[in-house]
N, C-alpha and C positions, 0 to 999 in steps of 0.2 A: 504494500500500500504506500503510495507517495502522497504525503499530506502537505498542505500549505497552512501557514499559521492563521490565516483568516478563516480557514475551513470553508471556503467558498465552493470550490470545485476540486474534487479529489480524483486520483487514478487508482484503480485496482489492477495490478499487472501480474497477479499470481498465475493466471492461466496462459501466460506466454513464456514462463520460466521452465527450464528443462527438468527441474525436480518435480514438476507437476505433470508436464505433457511429454517428457522424454527428450532425448538429445537430438533425435532425427529432425524435429521441427521446432524444438524449444531453444531458448537462449539461456546459457548459463549465467547465473547471477554475477559471477566473477567477471565474465566477458562483458556483460552489460555495464557493470560499474567501471571497468577499465575504459570502455568507450565513452561513458559519460564524463569521466575525468579528462580524457583526451580532447573531447570536443566541447567541454565546458566553456573555454575561452570564446567560442563562436557567439555565445549569448552577448557578451560585452561588445564583440565586434559589430553585431547588428545595431546595438544602441549607438555606437559611434557613427554608424552610417545613416542615422535617422534623417539627416538633411539631404541625403542623396535621393534622386528619383526612384520611386518604388518603395524604398524603406521608410519614407515619410508617413506611411500609414500609422506609424507609432505616435505621431503627433496629433492625430485626429481627436483623441479624447480631451485635448486642451483647447478645442475650438470654441472658446467661450463667446467671443463676439458673434460668430456665425450662428451659434445656438440661440442667442438672444434675438437675433434678426429673424430666425425661423419661427420662434415662439411668438414674437410680436405679429408676424404675418399670419400665423395660424389663428391667433385670437381674433384678428380682423375678419378672417374668413368665416368665423362662426355665425356672423349675422347673415351670411348668404344662405345658410341652411341647405347646403348641398345634400342631395339624396345619394349621389354617387361621386366617388373620386376614382378616376381611371388613369392608371399609369401606363404610358406607352414607352416601353423600353425592352431591351433584350440582353441576355447574358448577365454581365455584372451590373447592368443598369436595372435589373429586375429581381434576380434571384435572392439577393440579400433582403430586399424589401418584402418579398413574399415570405421569406423565413421569419422576419420580424412580425408581419401580419398574423401568420398562422400560429406562431408561438404565443403572442400576447393578446390577440383578439380572438383566436380560435378559428379552426377551419370553417365553422358554420356561423361566423359573426354576422353574416348578411341576414340571418333569420331573426336577430334580436337587436341589431344596431340601427339607428336611424340613418346613419351615413354608411354606405357600403364602399369598401376599398377593393377595387378590381385591378388586376394586372393583365394587360394584353402583351404577352412576351413572345408572340409569334405572329406570323402573317397568314395564318390559315384562314382563307376567305370565309369558310363556314362559321368558324369561331368568332371572327370579327363581326360578321353580319348578325350573328345571334345576339351578341352583346349590344351592338349599336341599335338593334331594333327593339331591345328590351328596356333600355334606359331612357329617361326623360332628358333630352339634351339641355333644356332650359334650366335643369336642376343638377347639371353635371359639371365637374371641374376636371380638366385633363392635365396631367403632368407628363410632359414630353422630356425624356432623358436620353442624352447621347454625350458621352465624354468627349468624343472627337468633334461633335457637332455635325458629323456627316454620315452617321449610321443610317443605312437605307431604310431599314424596317420601321423604326419609330417615325421617321420623316414621312414615309408613305402613309402610315396610319394617321399622322397629324393632318396630312393633305385631305384624306377622306373625311375625317371629322370636321375639318373646316368647311368642306363642301356641303356637309349636312347642315351646319349652322347657317350658311348662306341660303341654302334651299328652303330652310324653315323660316327664313327672315327673322332670325334672332338677333336683336340689336346688341352692339358692343360685345361681339363674340370673343374679342380679345381677352375679356375678363374671365373667360372660361378656360384659359390656358395658362400654364406655368411652364417655363423651359428651365431645365437644369443641364448646363453644358459648359464647355471650355470658356474661361473668362474673357478671352480676346478673339479667338478665331473660330471658323467653322460656319457651315451653312445655317445651322440653327441659331447661332448668335446673330447672324445677319438678318434672318427673318424676324427674330425677336425685336431687334432694334427698329426695323421697318414697321412692324405691326404694333410696336409699343406694348409688348407683352412682358409681364413680370418675369425676371430671370434670376436664378441662383447659379453660383459658380461650382463646377466640379474642380477640386484641387488638381491642377495639371500634372503634378508629380506623384499622384496616387493612381494606381491602376484600377480599372473598373471592378475587378473581382475582389479588390481590397477596399472598396469605397463605401461599404454598407454603413459605416459610422461617419460618413461625410454627408453633405447635403443630399446625395443620391438616396440614401436610406432614411435620413432624418426628416426631410421635408414631408414625404408621404406619411411617415409615422406620426409626426406632430399634428398634421391635418386630421388624422384618424383618432387623435386624442391619446396617443401613447406618450408616456413620460420619457422624453429623450434625454433629460438630465440623468435619469437612472441608468439608461443604456450606457452613457459615457462614463458614469461613475463606476459601473461594473468593469468597463474596459480599462479604466485607469487602475483599478485595484488589481486586475489580472496582470497588467503591464508591470506593476511594481512587484508583484509576487515573482514574476519571471526574472525581473532585474535583480532581486535580492536573494532568490533561492540558490542554495549551493547545488552543484551539478547533480548529485545523487538524488535530490528531491525536486529538481526543477521540472514542472509538468510539461512545458513545451519542449524542453531538451529530451526528456524521456520519450515523448511521443515521436519526435524526429529520429532519435537514435534507434528506437525499436523499428520504426518504419524502414529505415535504411538497412539495418542488420538483417531483418527478415527478408528483405528483397535480395540483398547481395549474398548473404550467407545461407539462406534457407529457401531461396527461389519462390518466395511469396510475392508474386508479381501483381496480385490483385488485392485491393483494400476494400473491405465491405464495411460501410458504416450503417449500423442498425439501431436506430432509436426505438425504445419501447414507449413511444408516445406519438400519437398522431400530430400533436402540436409541434413536434420537432422533426417531422418527416421532411418538410421543405428545407430545414436547416441542412439535412444531409444532401439535398439537391445543391444547395449553395456550396457545400464542401466539395462535392464532386467536381464542380467547375474549378474551384480554387486549386485542388490538387492536380487535376488533369492539365489545365492550361498553364500552370506554373512550372511543373516539373517534367512534363512530357516533351522533351526537347530533342532527344536523339535515341538511338536504339539501345543505349545503355542506361537511360534514365526514363522514368515515367511509369510508376506503378499505376495500374488501371483502377480507378475508383468505381465502386458499385454501391448503390444505396438499396436498403431493404427496410422493412417496417415490422417491428415486433408488436403483437404476436402474429399479425397477419401472415407474414412470409415464412413462419414456421410451417405453414400449410401449403407453401408454393416453392420455396427454395431450399429448405433445410435438408432435404434428401441429398441434393447436390453438395451442400456445404459439409455434411457429415461423412459422406462416403465417396464423393467424387474426387477429382484431381486435387492433390495437396498443394495448390498454388495460391491459396488465399489466406489472409488473416483478417481479424474482425475487431471493429471498434464498436462496442455497445454504448449507447447513451441511456443511463438508468436514472429515472426520476425518483428521488427518495420520498418526496411528499407532493402528492397531486393536489391541484387546487380544489377539486371536487371528488366525491366518492359516492358509490351506491352499494347497497347491501342486498344480497340474495335472501329470500324468505326461508324459513325453516320448513320442515316437513316434505322435503324433496324425496323422490323414490330412492329406495335403498341402494340401487346401482350407482347413483350419483349423490348419495348422502353426504359425501365428503365436502360438498359445496354448501351445506346448510349453514346459514348465517355468515357466510364468507363475504367479504367486500371485494368489489372489482379490482381494487388496488392490490389485494392479496393474490388474486388470480393472475394479474399481469406480472407481478413480482415473481411469482412461482414459475411462470412461463419463461421469464428472462433467465432465472437461475437454472432452470432445466435446460435451456438452450446453451448457455455458456458452459455448463458442466458437461453436457453431452459432447459438445465440440472438444472440450479439453480431454475427455475420456478417449476420444478418437484421435488425439494428438493434433488438433487444429488450434493454433494459437489465437487467443483473443484477450482483449483488455476491456475494461469498463471505465467510462467517464461517469463518475457519480455526480449527478446534478441535484443539488439540494431541493430545489423547486423550480418552477418556470415563472420567472418574472423578468422585468426589464434589466435589472442589475445583473442577474445571473446570465442572461442572454448576452449582454455586452461582454461579460467575461469569457463566454464560450467563443464568440467571434474572435476576440483577441488571442485566446489560447491557440486556436487552429491557424490563424494568420501567422502567428510567430513560428509555429511548428513548420509551416510551409516555407517561410523565409529561411529557417535553419536548413531545411531540406535542400534549398537552392545551393547553399554553401557546401553541404555534404556531397551532393551530386555534381557540384562544380558547373551549374547551369545558371542562366539569368532567370530568376523566378518571376520577373516582372514584365517580360515581353511575350509576344505570341505570334511569331512569324508564320506559323502554320495556319493561323486564323486569317491573317492578312492575305495570304495567297488565294484562299477560297473566295474572299471578297473581290479580289481583282478579276478572277475568272467569272464570277457572277455578274459583275459590272460589264465585262466584255460581252457576255451573252445578251444582256439587255440592250446594249448599244447596237448589236448586230441584228436585233429583232425589229422588223419594220413596225 
């Protein structure tokens, strides 16, 4: 067990150690400790690089002026009584915001909240048509996000939304848009200036997949009534835990070194993140992009991320995980205290009498333990991130923990964790196809 003094988020790593799962797939404690000591200085190196492009994600929790501007704007928007807030973004411009929404508002928030927060993070014509035909445009605020200011997908969706406003003859449609983009350049910045649309800046030295705690994630969250100060407070706490912790108990370093050793020494080329919480499932979506786009840079680097959901995927993927190829390791997110709970009644049939008076939290906890122990019994390495509860402060800490882990992995794999040339190539080809189409 790796503990931090604030006892905010802990790691349980017993099921990755060789004395539990065997030497074939497990890591010896001595070997792990030697590598933690060896790579411990990398933590300080990253803090020294915080002013460099990419690494400046570490400064986001200190964005006090920006936060006050966001909160002031969000308060003014309350009088508009928006029924829908629709974010038009893709990749890093959406995945973090979706993770925040589902964790803190819940996957079914639209059934109980007066204001619904939607994300259009694809250009599927059926999906876009369905949403646009279901919302009241006169009661909708659109947030268009593009770090570069030239991302095709959100600009295309903006164009369609604007056409609908014009067709419906809704006056001052500009008040129905917010742009979040590069502070100086890009098509979106130019359109915003011309149309006199309210704009927020994306920090130019922070990559999209690391930007959830910038205006990219904070503006939608604040407009939806989420406590963004608490998000940043949790991020700052985790940043200090990582800065101050010694190598053998540093949570980000442990995650990074285990990831690296399991890949390079044990051929665990796939990383499965499996939260036992629907509220954290989209967090694993966010992490999937973070790991894939940051580390997958050549044939020697790039563990493939997979996301699964407990207990749901015990009934769809666990057969493969337990008895299939031994090329995976597992990160469980285990919530210690759920926000709500329900209890089964007594008097159930004898065959399932063990469920009498049990709470759902007991069932899902037992399912998690059963899965992690079954994997360990079959020699499949897994660790658990112990999440005390799901709130804004804890979520901010989780984002920072895994962002720092991936920054460390960049140094371990000797790759630039902050670029994405493979993504850019596909954009160039896509643009060429569109230009050649009459």
